[in-house]
C-alpha positions as CSV (number, residue, x, y, z in Angstrom):
1,X,0.0,0.0,0.0
2,X,1.3,3.4,-0.9
3,X,1.4,6.0,1.9
4,X,0.6,9.5,0.9
5,X,1.9,12.7,2.5
6,X,-1.4,13.2,4.5
7,X,-1.0,9.8,6.1
8,X,2.6,10.6,7.0
9,X,1.6,13.9,8.5
10,X,-1.2,12.4,10.5
11,X,1.1,9.7,11.8
12,X,3.7,12.4,12.7
13,X,1.1,14.5,14.5
14,X,0.3,11.6,16.8
15,X,3.8,11.9,18.3
16,X,4.2,15.7,18.2
17,X,5.4,16.1,21.8
18,X,6.7,14.0,24.7
19,X,6.3,15.3,28.3
20,X,9.5,14.7,30.1
21,X,8.7,16.2,33.5
22,X,6.5,18.7,35.3
23,X,6.9,20.6,38.6
24,X,3.7,22.0,40.0
25,X,5.4,24.1,42.7
26,X,7.8,25.7,40.2
27,X,5.1,25.9,37.6
28,X,7.3,24.4,34.9
29,X,6.8,21.7,32.3
30,X,9.5,20.2,30.0
31,X,8.6,18.6,26.6
32,X,10.7,17.4,23.7
33,X,9.9,16.9,20.0
34,X,10.6,13.5,18.4
35,X,11.6,15.2,15.1
36,X,14.5,17.2,16.5
37,X,17.6,17.3,14.3
38,X,20.5,15.2,15.6
39,X,23.2,17.5,16.9
40,X,20.7,20.4,17.5
41,X,18.6,19.0,20.3
42,X,16.6,21.3,22.5
43,X,13.9,21.2,25.1
44,X,10.7,23.2,25.5
45,X,10.2,24.8,28.9
46,X,6.6,26.0,29.6
47,X,5.8,28.5,32.4
48,X,3.1,26.2,33.9
49,X,2.8,22.6,35.0
50,X,0.2,22.2,32.2
51,X,0.8,23.0,28.6
52,X,-2.8,24.3,28.3
53,X,-2.3,26.7,31.2
54,X,1.1,28.0,30.0
55,X,1.2,31.4,28.4
56,X,4.9,31.2,27.5
57,X,7.4,28.7,26.1
58,X,11.2,28.8,25.9
59,X,13.1,26.6,23.5
60,X,16.5,25.9,25.0
61,X,19.5,24.1,23.5
62,X,20.8,21.0,25.2
63,X,24.4,21.9,24.3
64,X,24.8,25.5,25.2
65,X,23.0,28.2,27.1
66,X,21.0,29.7,24.1
67,X,17.4,30.0,23.1
68,X,16.3,28.3,19.9
69,X,14.2,30.4,17.6
70,X,11.4,28.4,15.9
71,X,9.4,30.4,13.5
72,X,5.7,30.8,14.4
73,X,5.3,27.5,16.3
74,X,4.7,29.1,19.7
75,X,2.4,31.8,18.2
76,X,0.2,29.2,16.5
77,X,-0.1,27.4,19.9
78,X,-0.9,30.7,21.6
79,X,2.3,30.8,23.6
80,X,4.7,33.8,23.7
81,X,8.5,33.3,23.7
82,X,9.7,33.1,27.3
83,X,13.0,34.8,28.2
84,X,13.8,33.6,31.7
85,X,14.8,36.1,34.4
86,X,17.5,35.3,37.0
87,X,15.1,33.7,39.5
88,X,13.4,31.6,36.7
89,X,16.9,30.4,35.5
90,X,17.7,29.3,39.1
91,X,14.4,27.5,39.3
92,X,14.9,25.9,35.9
93,X,18.4,24.6,36.9
94,X,17.0,23.3,40.2
95,X,14.2,21.6,38.2
96,X,16.7,19.9,35.9
97,X,18.7,18.6,38.9
98,X,15.6,17.3,40.7
99,X,15.0,13.6,40.8
100,X,11.9,12.0,39.5
101,X,11.5,8.2,39.2
102,X,15.1,7.6,39.8
103,X,16.6,10.0,37.2
104,X,17.3,13.7,37.3
105,X,15.1,15.6,35.0
106,X,18.2,16.4,32.9
107,X,19.0,12.6,32.5
108,X,15.3,11.9,31.7
109,X,15.3,14.7,29.0
110,X,18.4,13.1,27.4
111,X,16.8,9.6,27.5
112,X,13.5,10.9,26.0
113,X,15.2,12.8,23.2
114,X,17.3,9.8,22.3
115,X,14.3,7.4,22.6
116,X,12.3,9.6,20.2
117,X,15.2,9.4,17.8
118,X,15.2,5.5,18.1
119,X,18.0,5.0,20.6
120,X,16.8,2.8,23.5
121,X,17.3,3.8,27.1
122,X,19.9,1.1,27.7
123,X,21.9,2.3,24.8
124,X,21.6,5.9,25.9
125,X,23.0,4.9,29.3
126,X,26.1,3.4,27.5
127,X,26.5,6.5,25.3
128,X,29.1,8.3,27.4
129,X,31.6,11.2,26.9
130,X,34.4,11.5,26.1
131,X,33.9,8.9,23.3
132,X,30.2,8.2,22.8
133,X,29.3,4.8,21.5
134,X,26.5,6.5,19.5
135,X,27.9,9.9,18.4
136,X,24.7,11.0,16.6
137,X,22.8,10.9,19.9
138,X,23.0,12.9,23.1
139,X,25.6,11.4,25.6
140,X,24.0,10.3,28.8
141,X,26.6,12.2,30.8
142,X,26.3,15.4,28.9
143,X,26.8,18.2,31.4
144,X,24.1,20.7,32.0
145,X,25.2,24.0,30.3
146,X,25.5,27.1,32.4
147,X,21.9,28.1,31.9
148,X,22.5,31.2,34.1
149,X,24.0,32.6,30.9
150,X,20.8,32.3,29.0
């Protein structure tokens, strides 16, 4: 059976986002996209524990403390671009270092990004710097960038 572009788009839309973690007290939610380009991974940080309640979203690189600009996506979803202030940056870093279900949120973000790019959790945990076994994927021990420099 031949698959047309509408069927591919519909299939892609089913997996549009993966929720990595949420923190109700900090009012933060982290999501990742399954279609992120290898080597240019980023996370989405929402300013609420629920995407529907969030009014802002920050797209933040996994490799360096920079925001990722993504044309019109946030605006279509009704979310403004979120530029974190100093207090929010500290809360974000604390959130990434918090432990949920045996992993830090940072580790879980790496696992989920790689999983969405078809690298299993066990393989991600073996993918370590300085010589990653799977160089096209995020290393499990990738250090958290200095997000205070965002």
